[in-house]
C-alpha positions, 0 to 999 in steps of 0.5 A: 500500500502506498503512502497516500493510501495509508493517509487516506485510510486514516482520513476516512475515519473523519466521515464516520457517522456523518450521514446526511438527513433527507428533507422529508421524514423518509430519507431516500435510500443510499446510492449503490456502492461504486464497488464491492470487494469480497463482499465489502461495499465501497460506498459512494460517500467513501468514493467521493471523499477519496477522489477529493482527497487525491485530486485536490478537491475535485469531485468524481464527475470532474475527472476523466474516465481514465482518472476515475478508473485509476482512482477506483483501482487504487481504492480497491487495492486499499480495501484488498490490502486491508482485508489481507492484513486482517486475514493475516491477523496483522491488526494486533497490538500496536497496529490495533491500538493506533487504529483505535486511537485514530478513530477516537481522535477523529470522532473527537475532532468531528465533535470539536467542529460541530461544537464550534460551528458558527461561533466566533469569540467575543472581544471579552473572551479574546481579552480574557485569554490574552490576560491569562497568557500574559499572566503566565509569561516570566518576568524577565528575558535573557540574552546569553551565549553558550558553548555546547560540546559532547564531552564534560572534560572539554567543557571543564577545559574551556571554563579553565581557559575562560578563567585564564582570560580566554575569549568566549566568542572565539572558543565558541566558534572553535569548539561549539557544535551548536548552530550558534557557533558562527555567532560566537555562541550568541543565542539572542533574547529568550524566555526560560521556557524556550530552553531545556530546563537545566539550561534555563535554571543555570542562566537564571542563576548567573549575574550579568557578564558571568559564565557558569563555573561548572558545565551544565548538562542537558540532553544535547550535551555539555554547556558553558553559558555566559549571561549577556544581559536581562530585561523585563519581558515586554508582552505583545500588544493585544491587537498584534496577537488577537487573531492567534487567540481565537483558536485558543479560546475555541479549544479552551471552551471545547475542553470545558465542554468535555469536562462537563460531559466527563462529570456525568460519565462512568469512568473506571480507572485501573491507573491513578488519575494524573494530578493535572488531569483536571487542568484545562488544556489550551490546545496546540495553537500559537503561544502569546510570546 
């Protein structure tokens, strides 16, 4: 099965349960399947979705007969591949878990779309989200340089050279494996949350113009860090990030909705609930920084 077929198979879950009601009390019967593969029908709805996904939104009627035939052949192959995988009992373990998660994730996405259909965040909701994000920002930004190496002994030797008057920028250009090496290790301005925790913790302990007395280890290697300067964090104006806040408001309200549904659900856990399980998520939209 090719890459497109795999992606399309996952995407087909998005159409699950989305049948359209007819205008009259008695809905018309569904159109006949476009093909049947070992008794498994390929519905007109699946066929149309498959074509749109493959041909940049075109409907089947906009394709040539040859293009339609090729698309149907590919869709039939997808069904054949799926059936063969089941016959060989390949849909087990991680594969079954992945399909199960795709189904639940896709259906939750459908609910999210339905929940937000026709909604637009009010000015008050956007401002409240802005204030919430601004309150979470750290008080200060930092400007630092670093030298990143793989070996602790080398990092200690570099600190010894600095103690003897060595030039930080030159040592960074010569030894650092980081992309900032050509800039003398300059990382420009950042807030602690943008850096890995060991680095962020260390830089916040430094005085302006000082470097770390011992190497700082992170998942990337060993750092020698020098603090160039600090300044108060300046939040972006509300109007500058207003459009970025809309999806955050939508996600927060949807999470609140799910929390309400959760209160009436019967959930039996065999693992302890996370200490942060009740905290509302904010989605993966852009951060206010």
